[in-house]
VOROLO-770088 format. One record per residue (C-alpha): y, x, z; residue in three letters. Coordinates in steps of 0.05 Angstrom, whole numbers, padded with zeros to 5 digits, always signed. Each point is the difference from the previous one (the first is absolute). Example, Ala and Ser with C-alpha at 12.3 -4.5 7.8 and 13.67 -1.06 7.14 Angstrom:
residues 2
-00090+00246+00156ALA+00069+00027-00013SER
//
This chain:
residues 498
-00007-00101-00804MET+00053+00037+00039CYS+00002+00076-00013PRO-00020+00046+00056ALA+00060+00026+00038LEU+00017+00071+00016THR+00030+00015+00068THR+00073+00014+00017LEU+00009+00040+00064THR+00057+00037+00035PRO+00005+00074-00015PRO-00055+00041+00033HIS+00015+00030+00069VAL-00030+00067+00017ALA-00037+00006+00066THR+00037+00041+00052GLU-00023+00034+00064ALA+00039-00010+00065PHE-00003+00033+00068THR+00056-00044+00027ASP-00020-00072+00015ALA+00070-00028-00008GLY+00007+00031-00069ALA-00068-00027-00020ALA+00021-00071+00020VAL+00066+00008-00038ASP-00041+00016-00062ARG-00046-00059+00011LEU+00060-00046+00005GLU+00031+00030-00063GLU-00063-00012-00041ILE-00011-00070+00028TYR+00072-00023-00012GLU+00000+00028-00071ARG-00066-00032-00019ASN+00015-00069+00030THR+00068-00001-00033GLN-00034+00017-00066PHE-00045-00061+00008LEU+00056-00046+00021ARG+00043+00019-00060ASP-00057-00015-00048ARG-00020-00064+00034PHE+00070-00027-00005GLU+00000+00017-00074ALA-00066-00036-00007TYR+00026-00061+00038ALA+00061-00002-00046ASN-00044-00005-00062GLY-00006+00072-00024GLU-00062+00011-00041ALA-00046+00054+00027PHE-00046+00040-00045THR-00025+00044+00057THR-00029-00010+00069ARG+00045+00020+00057VAL-00027+00040+00059ARG+00025+00042+00058ALA-00042+00027+00057THR+00011+00010+00074TYR+00016+00069+00027PRO-00056+00038+00034VAL-00003+00048+00059VAL-00059+00049-00001ARG-00027+00055+00044ILE-00055+00051-00017THR-00036+00037+00056THR-00056+00052-00004SER-00024+00001+00072ASN-00009-00041+00063TYR+00053+00037+00040VAL+00059-00040+00027ARG+00053+00018+00051LEU-00001-00058+00049ASP-00066-00033+00016SER+00027-00047+00054ARG+00028-00050-00050LEU-00041-00058-00026SER+00037+00004-00067TYR+00042+00049-00040GLY-00057+00040-00031PHE-00053-00008-00054VAL-00072-00005+00022ALA-00029+00051-00047ARG+00020+00051-00054PRO+00018-00026-00069GLY+00053-00039-00036VAL+00031-00060+00037HIS+00054-00045-00028GLU+00032-00069+00005THR+00047-00040-00043SER+00067-00017+00032ILE+00045-00061-00003THR+00067-00015+00033ARG+00013+00070+00026PRO+00068-00026+00022ASP-00033-00049+00047LEU-00053+00049+00024PHE+00044+00062+00003ARG-00008+00014+00075THR-00075-00014-00003TYR-00012+00042-00063LEU+00042+00058+00026THR-00042+00003+00063GLU-00067-00006-00036GLN+00016+00051-00054ILE+00031+00046+00052GLY-00064-00001+00042LEU-00042+00017-00062LEU+00043+00060-00016ILE+00001+00022+00073GLN-00074-00011+00016ASN-00028+00031-00064HIS+00053+00052-00016GLY+00003-00019-00074VAL+00050-00035-00045ALA-00006-00072-00022VAL+00009-00019-00073GLU+00042-00058-00026VAL-00006-00028-00069GLY-00025-00060-00040LEU-00062-00039+00018SER-00044-00036-00050ASN+00011-00067+00036GLU+00044-00047-00041PRO+00057-00037+00034ILE-00010-00075-00013PRO+00064-00030-00029ILE+00003-00050+00058HIS+00005+00059+00049PHE+00056+00035-00036ALA+00045-00052+00034TYR+00012-00003+00075ARG-00010-00075-00001ARG-00043-00046-00043ASP+00024-00006-00072ILE-00001-00059-00046ASN-00051+00022-00051VAL+00013-00059-00045GLU+00025+00035-00062SER+00063-00025-00033ALA-00030+00017-00067VAL+00001-00061-00045SER-00064-00018-00037ALA+00013+00027-00070GLY-00044+00014-00059SER-00008+00075+00014SER-00064+00017+00038PRO+00039+00056+00035ILE+00047-00051+00032LEU-00060-00038+00027ARG-00031+00058+00037ARG-00015-00018+00072SER+00026+00039+00059LEU-00068+00034+00009ARG+00001+00024-00072ASP+00063+00040+00014VAL+00002+00017+00074PHE-00050+00018+00054ASP-00012-00058+00048THR-00032+00001+00070PRO-00073+00020-00003ASP-00044-00025+00057PRO-00044+00061-00007ALA+00059+00044+00021MET+00018-00045+00059MET-00065+00001+00039ASP-00012+00031+00069ASP-00058+00044-00019ALA+00033+00062+00031ILE+00013-00034+00067ALA-00069-00033+00000ASP-00036+00065-00015GLY-00033-00028-00063THR+00038+00041-00052LEU-00047+00035-00048GLU+00032+00057-00038LEU-00028+00032-00063PRO-00016+00074+00009PRO+00062+00044-00006GLY+00049-00057+00014THR+00055+00015+00051PRO-00012-00031+00068GLU+00052-00048+00030PRO+00055+00022+00047LEU+00019-00070+00022SER-00036-00065+00018LEU+00039-00038-00053PHE+00016+00013-00073ARG+00071-00013-00023ALA-00019-00065-00036THR-00033-00027+00063ARG+00062+00015+00041ILE+00046-00032-00051ASP-00042-00063+00000TYR+00006-00006+00076SER+00074+00015+00001LEU+00011-00062-00043ARG-00049-00042+00039ARG+00038+00017+00064LEU+00064-00030-00027TYR-00038-00060-00027HIS-00032-00016+00067TYR+00053+00023+00050THR+00066-00012-00036GLY+00024+00071+00015THR+00000+00064-00041ASP-00046+00057+00021PRO+00060+00044+00014GLU+00012-00040+00064HIS-00070+00006+00030PHE-00004+00044+00062GLN-00056+00046+00022ASN-00020-00043+00060PHE-00025-00070-00017VAL-00015-00062+00041ILE-00042-00056-00031PHE+00003-00068+00032THR-00026-00069-00016ASN+00053-00043+00033TYR+00072-00016-00017GLN+00017+00003+00074PHE-00006+00076-00002TYR+00045+00003-00061VAL+00054-00041+00036ASP-00004+00045+00061ALA+00003+00063-00043PHE+00060-00024-00040VAL+00038-00018+00064GLN-00016+00067+00032LEU+00021+00039-00062CYS+00065-00038-00006GLN+00016+00016+00073GLU-00014+00074-00010ARG+00043+00004-00062LEU+00057-00038+00033ALA-00001+00046+00060SER+00007+00061-00046GLY-00055+00038+00037GLN-00022+00067-00026ILE-00060-00002-00047GLY-00002-00064-00041PRO+00044+00002-00062GLU-00014-00068-00032ALA-00043-00061-00001PHE-00030-00024-00065VAL-00031-00068-00014GLY-00029-00037-00060PRO+00044+00003-00061GLY+00020+00071+00021ASN+00054-00029+00045VAL+00028+00060+00038VAL+00037-00005+00066VAL+00032+00066+00021ARG+00007+00025+00071SER+00067-00011+00034ALA-00001+00075+00013ARG+00003+00010-00076LEU+00053-00053-00013GLY-00043-00062-00001GLY-00001-00049-00057GLY-00052-00037-00040THR-00018+00005-00073ARG-00049-00038-00043GLY-00023-00072-00006VAL-00064-00028+00027GLY-00053-00028-00047PRO-00002-00074-00018GLU-00072-00003+00023ARG-00032+00036+00058THR-00049+00053-00025PRO-00073-00007+00016GLN+00000+00057+00051MET+00072+00013+00018PRO+00018+00070+00025ALA+00056+00022+00046PHE+00021+00072+00010HIS+00038+00034+00057LEU+00022+00061-00038VAL+00007+00069+00032GLN+00012+00068-00032PRO-00061+00032-00033GLY-00037-00067-00004TYR-00013+00004+00075ARG+00019-00072+00013GLY-00045-00061+00005THR-00024-00050-00052THR-00027-00068+00021LEU-00039-00043-00049ILE-00022-00072+00012ASN-00066+00001-00037ILE-00019-00072+00014GLY-00071-00021+00015THR-00066+00028-00022GLY-00036+00065-00017PRO+00016-00005-00074SER+00075+00005+00014ASN-00014+00057+00049ALA-00038+00039-00052ARG+00049-00016-00055ASN+00063+00026+00035ILE-00033+00062+00029THR-00027+00018-00070ASP+00072+00006-00022HIS+00035+00027+00062VAL-00050+00057+00002ALA+00030+00034-00062VAL+00064+00012+00040LEU-00042+00045+00047ARG+00027-00028+00066PRO-00012+00038+00064HIS-00029-00061+00037ALA-00010-00074-00005TRP-00012-00049+00056LEU-00026-00071+00003MET+00037-00046+00049LEU-00026-00071-00001GLY-00036-00055+00037HIS-00074-00007+00012CYS-00052-00044+00032ALA-00024+00026+00067GLY-00076+00000+00005LEU-00008+00015+00074ARG+00006-00052+00056SER+00039+00050+00042THR+00056+00006-00051GLN+00063-00041+00006ARG+00048-00025-00053LEU+00052+00055-00010GLY-00047+00058+00017ASP+00001+00060-00046TYR-00059+00029-00038VAL+00000+00073-00021LEU-00052+00009-00054ALA-00046+00060+00005HIS-00051-00026-00050GLY-00007-00053-00054TYR-00053-00049-00022VAL+00013-00009-00074ARG-00021-00071-00018GLU+00059-00008-00048ASP-00038+00030-00061HIS+00063+00021-00039VAL-00018+00074+00001LEU-00075-00002+00002ASP-00008+00033-00069ARG+00053+00054+00008GLU-00016+00015+00073LEU-00072-00019+00017PRO-00013-00031+00067LEU-00040+00061+00023TRP+00065+00040-00001VAL+00029+00001+00071PRO+00074-00014+00010ILE+00017+00045+00060PRO+00055-00009+00050ALA+00054+00053-00008LEU+00019+00033+00065ALA+00074+00009-00017GLU+00007-00074-00016MET-00040-00024+00060GLN+00039+00042+00049VAL+00068-00020-00028ALA-00018-00074+00003LEU-00028+00002+00070GLU+00059+00039+00026GLU+00048-00049-00034ALA-00034-00060+00032VAL+00007+00033+00068GLY+00073+00018-00009GLU+00021-00068-00026ILE-00040-00042+00050THR+00011+00047+00059GLY-00075+00003+00015LEU-00041+00063+00006THR-00070+00023+00014GLY-00049-00053+00023PHE+00056-00051+00005GLU+00007+00003-00076LEU-00068-00032-00007LYS+00030-00065+00026HIS+00036-00005-00066LEU-00036+00042-00053MET-00072+00010-00020ARG-00025+00055-00045THR-00059-00018-00044GLY-00028-00022-00066THR+00037-00048-00045VAL-00038-00042-00050ALA+00035-00022-00065SER-00028-00058-00040VAL+00016-00033-00067ASP-00009-00071+00027ASN+00059-00029+00037ARG-00046-00054+00029ASN-00051+00049+00026TRP-00007-00036+00066GLU-00034-00059-00034ILE-00043+00044-00045GLY-00063-00009+00041GLY-00039+00043+00050PRO-00013+00059-00046ALA+00072+00026+00002ILE+00003-00009+00075ILE-00064+00039+00009GLN+00025+00058-00043ARG+00066+00002+00038LEU-00039+00004+00066SER-00045+00055-00026GLN+00060+00041-00024SER+00033-00004+00069ARG+00065-00021-00034ALA+00055-00023+00047ILE+00047-00030-00052ALA+00000-00029-00070LEU+00051-00004-00055ASP+00001+00002-00076MET+00042+00061-00018GLU-00009+00059+00047SER-00066+00028-00027ALA+00026+00001-00072ALA+00064+00036+00022ILE-00039+00051+00040ALA-00053+00009-00053ALA+00052+00011-00055ASN+00036+00049+00046GLY-00065+00039+00007PHE-00014-00006-00075ARG+00070+00025-00020PHE+00008+00051+00056ARG+00057-00038+00034VAL-00001+00001+00077PRO-00011-00071+00025TYR-00001-00040+00064GLY-00006-00071+00025THR+00031-00036+00059LEU-00013-00075+00002LEU+00022-00056+00046CYS-00048-00055+00021VAL+00028-00067-00024SER-00062-00044+00010ASP-00071+00000+00026LYS-00040-00049-00043PRO-00067+00019+00031LEU+00027-00019+00068HIS+00034-00065-00017GLY+00071+00029-00005GLU+00022-00021-00070ILE+00070+00016-00025LYS+00043-00063+00005LEU+00072-00009-00020ALA+00031-00006+00070GLY-00040+00057+00029MET+00013+00043-00061ALA+00076-00006+00006SER+00000+00023+00072GLU-00050+00056-00014PHE+00040+00027-00059TYR+00065-00004+00038ARG-00027+00043+00056GLN-00041+00051-00037ARG+00027+00014-00070VAL+00061+00041+00021GLY-00040+00042+00048GLN-00056+00012-00049HIS+00049+00023-00054LEU+00034+00047+00050GLN-00067+00031+00017ILE-00015+00012-00074GLY+00069+00031-00012LEU-00006+00043+00062ASN-00068+00025-00023ALA+00028+00019-00068LEU+00057+00038+00034GLU-00053+00041+00037LYS-00035+00014-00066LEU+00066+00021-00032LYS+00008+00052+00055ASP-00065+00033-00020GLN-00008+00050-00056GLU-00025-00034-00063SER-00053+00055-00007GLU-00029-00023+00067ARG+00004-00074-00017LEU-00040+00006-00064HIS-00066+00008+00035SER-00060+00039-00028ARG-00040-00064+00014LYS+00032-00029-00062LEU-00022+00056-00047ARG-00067+00021-00027SER-00029+00069-00014PHE+00026+00001-00072ALA+00070-00029+00000GLU+00060+00000-00046VAL+00056+00046+00024ALA+00056-00051+00004PHE+00008-00039+00065GLN
//
């Protein structure tokens, strides 16, 4: 039997109080870098065959605030304050990546409550996998010898990812805390964020550092091709704003205004959901992700993008028109969703409404008018506002009369497979969401998508549809982020961080 191991940790760090948000984030980064380096050094020794007689552990840094009353300075915000007196804290990962975000959130806490925040060590262990920016090869180089110490598995020496620390109980409102336990400051624990940061690279082929705060999801390669071409043109022209374009493999193309040039090599295989980023200062550019087909993909990618706390995400894709008055190429602006996709039924019950967000709706409608040149009643020739149904069966139209009856009862005007999941996860994770679809077929009215028709349809509409989406995002970028993050997305007892 192997002897029980004691635990080797970095030297203790005393908790410090800060009234300056920048200094607090500096301290968070110092602790994080020290502790992850400690783990990396010992893992490399382990991989090189060193015998360990102790466990190895380092924990994430923590930020904490303690308040004794309900008073706060600014009540207009939907975030930036704790809901009730007491101790509130969250573990922190990658403060280098989240520096701007953390500085704002911590600064609002100090400003709104008039108290210092504390920075120190949490009790949440850093899994050895997450001490590295990318996935590590956990196959130990230790040869199988006679000593039981040399045969210790990775989990006997290091902390590994624990599913219990990577759930979404905080976001889902199901977290049950023992009496006296500090309440959460953030929707996500550090381990949950680290998990998603690595999933993002796995699925999209780009590092989380490149993701921008305004995101477009699409389900067709045509939109990717149009986006890539548009980005290349903007960079080549040297226009003010965009600094670079990043594609899978972290291939970076710099703006001609900044000297141009390309660095990096594309991946041998296209990632499952490739991402493309038009980078602007302060993460105010645009990320486009081709999520493929189906609600499972839509839920999967939004589960992970949500930890980056974007300011808005938007679904641009194709749909089936359900009304006889619609034409191929018409636009549908979703103001409600019928959730027949079932991917979030447990986390977000069907009785929970997914409301339209005024800021998103206005930006999208104005963008359609500006790009098409239509206004007022004339805009109705091209765009309908109504309910979108999302299903999990691609062949819904041959599913029998029951689905057709439910669609009729819901007053849905369009159907796809992804929009409801993207909107529902936006609501669930407090990320502003919107949907603008383009009618590509009308199966209930005998207009089935065929190869020849599809080519002409795509040629005429994809570029315009993308321009509308980008125009809408520019309108959202011009708004204050405090206004964009609507109170509709937050409940009566929320975490403080946006």
